LOVEX-879965 format. One line per 3 residues: number of its first residue (from 1); for each residue x, y, z of C-alpha. Coordinates in nm, 3 decimals, padded with zeros to 5 digits. Example, Ala and Ser with C-alpha at 12.3 -4.5 7.8 and 13.67 -1.06 7.14 Angstrom:
! residues 2
1	01.230 -00.450 00.780 | 01.367 -00.106 00.714
! end
This chain:
! residues 701
1	-00.002 -00.009 00.003 | 00.138 00.346 -00.100 | 00.097 00.638 00.135
4	00.109 00.997 00.006 | 00.118 01.324 00.183 | -00.004 01.675 00.107
7	00.074 02.009 00.278 | -00.162 02.301 00.236 | -00.101 02.648 00.382
10	-00.405 02.768 00.584 | -00.301 03.125 00.650 | -00.352 03.307 00.978
13	-00.650 03.369 01.193 | -00.740 03.002 01.258 | -00.787 02.944 01.628
16	-00.683 02.617 01.805 | -01.042 02.490 01.830 | -01.117 02.577 01.472
19	-00.802 02.388 01.367 | -00.912 02.087 01.575 | -01.252 02.086 01.412
22	-01.103 02.117 01.063 | -00.877 01.821 01.131 | -01.153 01.607 01.261
25	-01.382 01.681 00.964 | -01.110 01.605 00.703 | -01.027 01.269 00.882
28	-01.375 01.151 00.800 | -01.336 01.190 00.429 | -01.263 00.869 00.224
31	-00.899 00.777 00.168 | -00.773 01.013 00.438 | -00.556 00.838 00.700
34	-00.460 01.141 00.904 | -00.491 01.521 00.902 | -00.316 01.776 01.133
37	-00.197 02.135 01.141 | 00.161 02.185 01.233 | 00.334 02.466 01.408
40	00.383 02.663 01.081 | 00.003 02.678 01.008 | 00.013 02.419 00.730
43	-00.246 02.141 00.706 | -00.062 01.804 00.665 | -00.272 01.525 00.510
46	-00.168 01.159 00.474 | -00.387 00.963 00.231 | -00.401 00.636 00.025
49	-00.519 00.596 -00.323 | -00.691 00.893 -00.489 | -00.734 01.210 -00.280
52	-01.111 01.338 -00.284 | -01.013 01.690 -00.394 | -01.362 01.811 -00.448
55	-01.487 01.713 -00.101 | -01.165 01.839 00.053 | -01.212 02.178 -00.119
58	-01.571 02.204 00.007 | -01.462 02.138 00.367 | -01.184 02.398 00.342
61	-01.411 02.661 00.183 | -01.668 02.605 00.452 | -01.425 02.648 00.738
64	-01.187 02.904 00.599 | -01.420 03.119 00.387 | -01.696 03.161 00.638
67	-01.650 03.454 00.867 | -01.951 03.502 01.093 | -02.011 03.827 01.263
70	-01.872 03.841 01.623 | -02.128 03.754 01.876 | -02.115 03.728 02.254
73	-02.036 03.392 02.398 | -02.351 03.222 02.534 | -02.363 03.222 02.909
76	-02.418 02.860 02.977 | -02.420 02.716 03.326 | -02.285 02.358 03.316
79	-02.511 02.273 03.615 | -02.826 02.421 03.456 | -02.939 02.098 03.288
82	-02.872 01.891 03.596 | -03.077 02.133 03.814 | -03.366 02.136 03.557
85	-03.385 01.760 03.570 | -03.371 01.759 03.947 | -03.652 02.017 03.968
88	-03.870 01.813 03.735 | -03.800 01.495 03.927 | -03.895 01.663 04.258
91	-04.200 01.820 04.100 | -04.327 01.486 03.973 | -04.236 01.311 04.294
94	-04.415 01.558 04.512 | -04.725 01.542 04.283 | -04.717 01.158 04.301
97	-04.699 01.151 04.690 | -04.943 01.442 04.724 | -05.218 01.283 04.509
100	-05.172 00.944 04.688 | -05.225 01.104 05.027 | -05.527 01.302 04.897
103	-05.679 00.984 04.760 | -05.639 00.816 05.095 | -05.768 01.104 05.316
106	-06.029 01.261 05.093 | -06.153 01.037 04.815 | -06.429 01.270 04.717
109	-06.202 01.569 04.671 | -05.957 01.347 04.489 | -06.224 01.257 04.229
112	-06.340 01.615 04.200 | -05.990 01.727 04.104 | -05.957 01.501 03.798
115	-05.905 01.800 03.560 | -05.643 01.958 03.797 | -05.457 01.621 03.827
118	-05.444 01.591 03.450 | -05.314 01.943 03.409 | -05.043 01.887 03.673
121	-04.925 01.571 03.493 | -04.924 01.738 03.156 | -04.710 02.024 03.294
124	-04.473 01.770 03.451 | -04.440 01.591 03.121 | -04.407 01.909 02.898
127	-04.050 01.835 02.783 | -04.133 01.477 02.694 | -04.434 01.584 02.507
130	-04.246 01.842 02.311 | -03.962 01.608 02.229 | -04.192 01.314 02.137
133	-04.423 01.517 01.913 | -04.116 01.676 01.744 | -03.970 01.334 01.674
136	-04.289 01.225 01.494 | -04.342 01.550 01.313 | -03.977 01.616 01.206
139	-03.794 01.281 01.208 | -04.102 01.081 01.109 | -04.006 00.826 01.367
142	-04.117 00.761 01.726 | -03.860 00.786 02.009 | -03.860 00.708 02.375
145	-04.021 01.045 02.446 | -04.300 00.957 02.199 | -04.368 00.651 02.393
148	-04.368 00.844 02.724 | -04.601 01.099 02.573 | -04.842 00.826 02.471
151	-04.832 00.671 02.816 | -04.908 01.011 02.983 | -05.217 01.070 02.752
154	-05.331 00.706 02.789 | -05.320 00.737 03.170 | -05.528 01.061 03.143
157	-05.784 00.898 02.916 | -05.796 00.595 03.150 | -05.882 00.825 03.445
160	-05.555 00.781 03.630 | -05.322 01.051 03.530 | -05.119 01.039 03.842
163	-05.009 00.681 03.754 | -04.764 00.834 03.496 | -04.610 01.052 03.756
166	-04.393 00.752 03.866 | -04.263 00.717 03.515 | -04.192 01.094 03.486
169	-04.010 01.106 03.828 | -03.779 00.805 03.751 | -03.712 00.927 03.402
172	-03.606 01.262 03.523 | -03.384 01.093 03.784 | -03.216 00.877 03.524
175	-03.154 01.178 03.307 | -03.023 01.377 03.612 | -02.779 01.087 03.683
178	-02.663 01.077 03.325 | -02.615 01.461 03.317 | -02.423 01.445 03.648
181	-02.184 01.170 03.510 | -02.122 01.369 03.190 | -02.053 01.680 03.386
184	-01.812 01.497 03.620 | -01.624 01.377 03.307 | -01.618 01.728 03.167
187	-01.479 01.861 03.493 | -01.192 01.617 03.480 | -01.100 01.765 03.137
190	-01.166 02.138 03.228 | -00.943 02.114 03.533 | -00.646 02.069 03.290
193	-00.714 02.417 03.166 | -00.768 02.587 03.490 | -00.539 02.887 03.490
196	-00.653 03.074 03.801 | -00.459 03.384 03.714 | -00.621 03.667 03.508
199	-00.326 03.899 03.518 | 00.037 03.865 03.410 | 00.357 04.075 03.437
202	00.439 04.228 03.112 | 00.800 04.323 03.053 | 00.844 04.674 02.888
205	01.126 04.777 02.662 | 01.272 04.990 02.944 | 01.298 04.691 03.171
208	00.995 04.779 03.397 | 00.729 04.528 03.462 | 00.359 04.624 03.461
211	00.060 04.406 03.567 | -00.192 04.366 03.279 | -00.487 04.147 03.186
214	-00.401 03.813 03.035 | -00.642 03.890 02.758 | -00.434 04.183 02.642
217	-00.119 03.971 02.598 | -00.041 03.881 02.227 | 00.235 03.685 02.047
220	00.566 03.883 02.047 | 00.514 04.025 02.401 | 00.743 03.948 02.689
223	00.609 03.838 03.024 | 00.785 03.774 03.353 | 00.694 03.481 03.589
226	00.796 03.467 03.944 | 00.815 03.221 04.221 | 00.484 03.035 04.270
229	00.315 03.182 03.973 | 00.142 02.979 03.699 | 00.269 03.017 03.338
232	-00.027 03.131 03.124 | 00.132 03.138 02.782 | 00.333 02.917 02.550
235	00.669 03.061 02.479 | 01.051 03.049 02.485 | 01.266 03.149 02.777
238	01.475 03.444 02.696 | 01.615 03.526 03.043 | 01.643 03.355 03.384
241	01.641 03.005 03.511 | 01.381 02.809 03.714 | 01.233 02.484 03.817
244	00.897 02.437 03.660 | 00.635 02.186 03.774 | 00.499 02.035 03.455
247	00.284 01.759 03.621 | -00.037 01.901 03.464 | 00.117 01.842 03.117
250	00.353 01.548 03.140 | 00.257 01.387 03.465 | 00.617 01.411 03.595
253	00.635 01.487 03.962 | 00.997 01.606 03.940 | 01.013 01.974 03.835
256	01.191 02.037 03.499 | 01.484 02.280 03.490 | 01.417 02.562 03.236
259	01.691 02.799 03.115 | 01.735 03.037 02.821 | 01.621 02.877 02.492
262	01.388 02.617 02.657 | 01.019 02.607 02.582 | 00.752 02.642 02.844
265	00.377 02.580 02.829 | 00.059 02.733 02.976 | -00.071 02.559 03.289
268	00.268 02.481 03.447 | 00.377 02.633 03.770 | 00.709 02.799 03.843
271	00.838 02.647 04.173 | 01.151 02.841 04.217 | 01.370 03.097 04.023
274	01.247 03.344 03.766 | 01.176 03.340 03.389 | 01.123 03.598 03.121
277	00.925 03.444 02.831 | 00.883 03.557 02.475 | 00.519 03.482 02.404
280	00.438 03.265 02.107 | 00.088 03.141 02.184 | -00.188 03.250 02.417
283	-00.546 03.153 02.489 | -00.706 02.893 02.263 | -00.386 02.872 02.056
286	-00.171 02.727 02.342 | -00.080 02.359 02.328 | -00.273 02.284 02.644
289	-00.583 02.460 02.523 | -00.575 02.264 02.188 | -00.548 01.933 02.368
292	-00.824 02.007 02.608 | -01.059 02.128 02.325 | -00.961 01.814 02.139
295	-01.074 01.598 02.418 | -01.399 01.804 02.467 | -01.470 01.743 02.103
298	-01.391 01.374 02.157 | -01.704 01.347 02.366 | -01.904 01.426 02.056
301	-01.727 01.173 01.840 | -01.944 00.873 01.874 | -01.815 00.516 01.911
304	-01.975 00.253 01.674 | -02.146 00.090 01.977 | -02.333 00.419 02.043
307	-02.467 00.417 01.680 | -02.558 00.055 01.723 | -02.744 00.133 02.054
310	-02.925 00.415 01.878 | -03.032 00.192 01.587 | -03.148 -00.081 01.833
313	-03.335 00.176 02.034 | -03.525 00.308 01.735 | -03.617 -00.052 01.646
316	-03.739 -00.139 01.996 | -03.961 00.163 02.051 | -04.230 00.043 01.815
319	-04.234 -00.293 02.000 | -04.400 -00.122 02.297 | -04.665 00.023 02.075
322	-04.734 -00.303 01.894 | -04.742 -00.490 02.240 | -04.990 -00.227 02.373
325	-05.213 -00.274 02.061 | -05.209 -00.651 02.091 | -05.278 -00.648 02.458
328	-05.572 -00.414 02.416 | -05.710 -00.621 02.127 | -05.699 -00.943 02.338
331	-05.783 -00.825 02.688 | -05.957 -00.484 02.646 | -05.778 -00.403 02.979
334	-05.659 -00.047 02.988 | -05.430 -00.117 03.287 | -05.237 -00.379 03.079
337	-05.211 -00.139 02.798 | -05.050 00.120 03.028 | -04.803 -00.149 03.145
340	-04.686 -00.189 02.786 | -04.652 00.183 02.728 | -04.462 00.235 03.046
343	-04.195 -00.021 02.940 | -03.924 00.136 02.720 | -03.597 -00.037 02.608
346	-03.443 00.253 02.445 | -03.363 00.477 02.753 | -03.150 00.212 02.915
349	-02.970 00.131 02.593 | -02.894 00.502 02.493 | -02.826 00.648 02.827
352	-02.606 00.373 02.966 | -02.390 00.346 02.643 | -02.344 00.732 02.623
355	-02.272 00.756 02.994 | -02.020 00.470 02.973 | -01.817 00.630 02.680
358	-01.835 00.981 02.840 | -01.721 00.847 03.174 | -01.433 00.650 03.010
361	-01.311 00.969 02.839 | -01.341 01.170 03.161 | -01.160 00.901 03.371
364	-00.876 00.881 03.117 | -00.840 01.260 03.128 | -00.821 01.261 03.503
367	-00.513 01.026 03.463 | -00.353 01.256 03.212 | -00.464 01.055 02.915
370	-00.623 01.242 02.630 | -00.853 01.026 02.408 | -00.971 01.197 02.085
373	-01.304 01.008 02.057 | -01.529 00.743 02.184 | -01.456 00.525 01.885
376	-01.105 00.480 02.012 | -01.227 00.367 02.359 | -01.425 00.086 02.177
379	-01.116 00.013 01.954 | -00.909 -00.045 02.270 | -01.128 -00.332 02.371
382	-01.024 -00.539 02.061 | -00.650 -00.464 02.049 | -00.441 -00.787 02.028
385	-00.111 -00.653 01.890 | 00.101 -00.371 02.044 | 00.379 -00.215 01.849
388	00.643 -00.011 02.045 | 00.898 00.239 01.922 | 01.229 00.198 02.117
391	01.412 00.536 02.169 | 01.209 00.763 02.395 | 00.927 00.512 02.430
394	01.076 00.178 02.560 | 01.397 00.363 02.664 | 01.429 00.690 02.844
397	01.555 00.871 02.546 | 01.859 01.004 02.745 | 02.197 00.837 02.751
400	02.328 00.734 03.094 | 02.644 00.580 03.230 | 02.554 00.228 03.330
403	02.908 00.083 03.410 | 03.261 00.206 03.465 | 03.588 00.008 03.420
406	03.916 00.154 03.537 | 04.277 00.042 03.493 | 04.478 -00.070 03.782
409	04.542 00.196 04.047 | 04.310 00.452 03.872 | 04.034 00.589 04.104
412	03.685 00.612 03.951 | 03.662 00.976 04.053 | 03.990 01.067 03.859
415	03.864 00.888 03.553 | 03.533 01.068 03.550 | 03.662 01.410 03.636
418	03.923 01.398 03.360 | 03.645 01.295 03.111 | 03.412 01.558 03.238
421	03.664 01.836 03.211 | 03.751 01.736 02.851 | 03.381 01.713 02.754
424	03.261 02.020 02.954 | 03.184 02.238 02.645 | 03.065 01.951 02.422
427	02.703 01.933 02.306 | 02.719 01.563 02.228 | 02.460 01.344 02.406
430	02.734 01.114 02.540 | 02.909 01.420 02.696 | 02.580 01.509 02.866
433	02.582 01.160 03.018 | 02.920 01.208 03.174 | 02.842 01.562 03.294
436	02.521 01.461 03.450 | 02.687 01.163 03.627 | 02.956 01.384 03.776
439	02.698 01.652 03.875 | 02.490 01.393 04.052 | 02.802 01.284 04.255
442	02.856 01.653 04.360 | 03.210 01.662 04.230 | 03.366 01.984 04.108
445	03.481 01.959 03.746 | 03.837 02.075 03.698 | 03.904 02.332 03.426
448	04.083 02.257 03.100 | 04.348 02.468 02.919 | 04.216 02.401 02.573
451	04.035 02.127 02.381 | 04.023 02.001 02.027 | 03.725 01.802 01.890
454	03.790 01.543 01.624 | 03.441 01.489 01.470 | 03.332 01.132 01.481
457	03.624 01.021 01.689 | 03.666 01.200 02.020 | 03.814 01.493 02.208
460	04.180 01.588 02.295 | 04.217 01.818 02.596 | 04.503 01.969 02.804
463	04.408 01.965 03.169 | 04.622 02.090 03.454 | 04.683 01.894 03.773
466	04.395 01.917 04.027 | 04.332 01.790 04.383 | 04.566 01.487 04.424
469	04.524 01.388 04.060 | 04.748 01.440 03.762 | 04.649 01.622 03.456
472	04.813 01.616 03.112 | 04.700 01.543 02.760 | 04.371 01.365 02.794
475	04.202 01.166 02.519 | 03.830 01.078 02.533 | 03.659 00.892 02.256
478	03.614 00.565 02.068 | 03.838 00.264 02.059 | 03.934 00.366 01.701
481	04.042 00.707 01.832 | 04.258 00.539 02.098 | 04.431 00.316 01.844
484	04.490 00.610 01.603 | 04.673 00.793 01.885 | 04.885 00.485 01.985
487	04.729 00.448 02.321 | 04.860 00.157 02.524 | 04.549 -00.056 02.574
490	04.499 -00.210 02.910 | 04.316 -00.537 02.918 | 03.951 -00.442 02.989
493	03.643 -00.662 02.936 | 03.422 -00.468 02.705 | 03.319 -00.736 02.449
496	02.982 -00.792 02.634 | 02.914 -00.419 02.602 | 02.978 -00.423 02.234
499	02.757 -00.724 02.182 | 02.465 -00.543 02.350 | 02.513 -00.226 02.136
502	02.628 -00.010 02.429 | 02.825 00.302 02.363 | 03.194 00.276 02.482
505	03.390 00.586 02.578 | 03.760 00.533 02.643 | 03.961 00.779 02.843
508	04.341 00.787 02.815 | 04.620 01.015 02.961 | 04.956 01.061 02.781
511	04.885 00.750 02.561 | 04.796 00.539 02.862 | 04.451 00.400 02.897
514	04.290 00.502 03.222 | 03.952 00.330 03.187 | 03.626 00.286 03.007
517	03.274 00.427 03.044 | 02.981 00.222 02.928 | 02.687 00.437 02.827
520	02.333 00.324 02.728 | 01.993 00.463 02.685 | 01.825 00.264 02.977
523	01.490 00.079 02.944 | 01.221 00.244 03.154 | 01.201 00.026 03.470
526	00.829 -00.049 03.455 | 00.813 -00.176 03.093 | 00.851 -00.544 03.184
529	00.557 -00.517 03.427 | 00.353 -00.316 03.169 | 00.407 -00.585 02.901
532	00.302 -00.853 03.147 | -00.011 -00.676 03.235 | -00.087 -00.622 02.864
535	-00.067 -00.993 02.797 | -00.301 -01.065 03.089 | -00.545 -00.816 02.929
538	-00.560 -01.010 02.601 | -00.270 -00.872 02.401 | -00.125 -01.170 02.208
541	00.187 -01.010 02.044 | 00.419 -00.724 02.154 | 00.659 -00.610 01.873
544	00.936 -00.339 01.875 | 01.014 -00.131 01.570 | 01.337 00.074 01.572
547	01.578 00.246 01.363 | 01.860 00.135 01.594 | 02.111 -00.140 01.519
550	02.052 -00.518 01.526 | 02.259 -00.556 01.834 | 02.075 -00.296 02.042
553	01.732 -00.412 01.916 | 01.816 -00.775 02.004 | 01.921 -00.691 02.350
556	01.619 -00.484 02.427 | 01.381 -00.746 02.286 | 01.555 -01.013 02.490
559	01.539 -00.812 02.807 | 01.172 -00.739 02.777 | 01.083 -01.092 02.630
562	00.916 -00.934 02.323 | 00.756 -01.162 02.059 | 00.938 -00.994 01.770
565	01.147 -00.691 01.668 | 01.241 -00.503 01.350 | 01.581 -00.321 01.357
568	01.721 -00.052 01.121 | 01.371 00.048 01.009 | 01.335 00.391 00.831
571	01.058 00.624 00.936 | 00.859 00.569 00.620 | 00.879 00.190 00.659
574	00.728 00.195 01.003 | 00.382 00.261 00.868 | 00.427 -00.018 00.607
577	00.505 -00.268 00.894 | 00.205 -00.150 01.091 | -00.036 -00.186 00.795
580	00.103 -00.533 00.726 | 00.021 -00.641 01.084 | -00.328 -00.495 01.056
583	-00.415 -00.763 00.803 | -00.433 -01.030 01.081 | -00.478 -00.817 01.399
586	-00.589 -00.499 01.570 | -00.284 -00.291 01.619 | -00.200 -00.032 01.884
589	00.113 00.166 01.811 | 00.308 00.371 02.067 | 00.565 00.626 01.979
592	00.686 00.982 02.055 | 00.880 01.127 01.760 | 00.829 01.285 01.420
595	00.943 00.948 01.263 | 00.654 00.776 01.439 | 00.383 01.000 01.313
598	00.284 00.807 00.990 | 00.265 00.474 01.179 | 00.064 00.633 01.462
601	-00.179 00.759 01.203 | -00.229 00.430 01.032 | -00.258 00.214 01.340
604	-00.600 00.117 01.469 | -00.512 00.310 01.784 | -00.207 00.533 01.781
607	-00.066 00.645 02.126 | 00.180 00.932 02.174 | 00.347 00.879 02.511
610	00.602 01.070 02.733 | 00.696 01.426 02.810 | 00.942 01.440 02.519
613	00.683 01.353 02.258 | 00.662 01.583 01.955 | 00.363 01.799 01.845
616	00.335 01.596 01.517 | 00.320 01.272 01.718 | 00.036 01.405 01.931
619	-00.158 01.533 01.632 | -00.119 01.200 01.453 | -00.214 00.982 01.758
622	-00.559 00.888 01.867 | -00.452 00.890 02.233 | -00.193 01.104 02.418
625	-00.045 00.979 02.744 | 00.119 01.272 02.929 | 00.291 01.051 03.187
628	00.640 00.887 03.147 | 00.518 00.585 03.333 | 00.451 00.291 03.088
631	00.207 00.139 03.342 | -00.045 00.398 03.242 | -00.067 00.225 02.906
634	-00.196 -00.090 03.051 | -00.449 00.120 03.252 | -00.570 00.271 02.924
637	-00.613 -00.071 02.752 | -00.789 -00.200 03.062 | -01.015 00.103 03.063
640	-01.116 00.034 02.698 | -01.192 -00.331 02.774 | -01.370 -00.259 03.101
643	-01.584 00.009 02.928 | -01.700 -00.234 02.659 | -01.774 -00.503 02.919
646	-01.992 -00.253 03.099 | -02.170 -00.160 02.772 | -02.242 -00.537 02.709
649	-02.370 -00.580 03.071 | -02.601 -00.281 03.024 | -02.736 -00.415 02.693
652	-02.813 -00.762 02.853 | -02.962 -00.616 03.167 | -03.185 -00.365 02.989
655	-03.326 -00.615 02.749 | -03.376 -00.888 03.007 | -03.539 -00.679 03.278
658	-03.773 -00.483 03.036 | -03.869 -00.807 02.850 | -03.964 -00.963 03.187
661	-04.155 -00.660 03.297 | -04.343 -00.650 02.973 | -04.446 -01.006 02.996
664	-04.563 -00.960 03.355 | -04.756 -00.664 03.259 | -04.921 -00.839 02.968
667	-05.052 -01.112 03.197 | -05.177 -00.863 03.448 | -04.924 -00.945 03.730
670	-04.824 -00.578 03.758 | -04.980 -00.231 03.755 | -04.866 00.073 03.560
673	-04.689 00.213 03.864 | -04.484 -00.107 03.921 | -04.411 -00.132 03.547
676	-04.268 00.222 03.551 | -04.073 00.141 03.860 | -03.924 -00.164 03.711
679	-03.835 00.000 03.381 | -03.684 00.312 03.534 | -03.507 00.124 03.807
682	-03.333 -00.087 03.528 | -03.240 00.242 03.344 | -03.101 00.405 03.659
685	-02.920 00.083 03.744 | -02.730 00.067 03.407 | -02.658 00.437 03.421
688	-02.504 00.389 03.764 | -02.319 00.087 03.634 | -02.161 00.305 03.366
691	-02.089 00.587 03.606 | -01.868 00.362 03.822 | -01.598 00.407 03.554
694	-01.533 00.753 03.712 | -01.458 00.595 04.047 | -01.081 00.587 04.134
697	-00.935 00.237 04.103 | -00.632 00.076 04.245 | -00.373 -00.029 03.996
700	-00.367 -00.392 03.902 | -00.051 -00.567 03.996
! end
């Protein structure tokens, strides 16, 4: 299969939310594998076969050409819908209890108030009546509210209007619980974007700082952030140094050190130090805002099981009408007819499924996992193959010294300080490993007189004597570099390191080998446990794809007991391997870099993981895990499987309970009040069953 790409400039003026909506719309077009906007404002499209240019142009014209007049944002209270259902449930409940008491204490007055009782019921059912009639008039198809409306009018015609108040009270209670669960899920997401601060310190050209509204800040401004303040913009550090708590973004509990040239994000907190930031993005354009809006949009992207539930609900509503007609034709018993009308399959199916998907997305967000749609929650349940990138995903993505060998009579401290002094101004990743190791030990690095870098080989440095150690001409580099400089090689055991693909750094002084540093990009410590948990959750095959050497790939695969690995793979070939696996299995791909983006887009579920993931990887993936801990991945897969198990439980319970209630009602073993109680109790039960996804769970071991 051949994959092609297209880059289209979008121009300015497109907000983060508009960009996310545009991407989601284009992804639904045929032949489109992925679509995302990069940091330059271009729309990047990956597709197979023939690109649907006409449909693509229509989407772009609709989004980019339409410029609606500015209008004030609607003042929507997220608790308003919940409060409305609660009021209606209380209103119906009070009427039910009040009429029952009136019938018991004053039967004559109760009969006299027939018209008032009917009016009370009609008012309590007003929303159901409007929705039910609209469904018939506009959609030409009855829905659950149509059935409820029919039941209300049937109870009034039968002379017992208050009997439908049980149905109305419990129906409002079920809707109230569903709304509450959805709101809980939304709060998990909105908390990620909670910025508290409405004012920032703007740095003027003369060096003074003035306190201004965050809304007045624009790209190109400079803002100062002080101890304890929250960073409210995306931008680059141009002055200062600080430790920044990025746990709201990456899930890392250890603050990240930020200095000049580093990038910082809105929503993070400055724990100590001071930063001056050149603003690049504010408001809806920040990375955090885009991610949050993406997840908010995800709750509107329906899973296939939700569409199935809707179709089944629409098919089952007429069954209640047909059953009511048959029962009336056979028994002429109006009470049994009401029993049939008070039983509704669709509420339980629709409400429980939507609640389960919404709760799953909200629960994932509370763990720092951003899911782009309910369809991916469902896809997680059928995953049986997991494909892992190596560098930055399986491994930390940062070289570290894992072993040290010294020649006879050479202290470890002397070896490392000489190497650190020679590498002090080097930007090479291996040099960073040496300097970080020495820094962690708390040793003071001695100065060097001068250094010479031989690209691809090593460094030659002149270091004066320090402490009780001798300096001299120091060589730090590869085995080949040592041999080229006629270094006397002490017998050291480094064959095992070469076999595992580790990096070897030799250190010599005046042509005499002092020792050897073995450097590797270590495997994240919890990957072994993660893979074991994935296997217990139904994953049959775990495969690694890497561009690294055969020796390194073989060692990592052996350490983690992977089923297979592919080494030396080019970025464009990763997607080909993923699609090949999809012919026989459902594939979840995990990566973090630009080279992983195509494979993430083509996998059944693409996951971008880790604090070092790139923007392109996040845009291409279906799920973003902000944590560095691989165990979160097994939680995500478990969440998908648990959600679909709950949906199946809800389907079975709804159909079984309502079928039993309908049969009992048809033979006259229940009355309308009991039928409404059974039906709505089943609906409330499956909604609560779905809502338990929001409860905190202990990690499986």
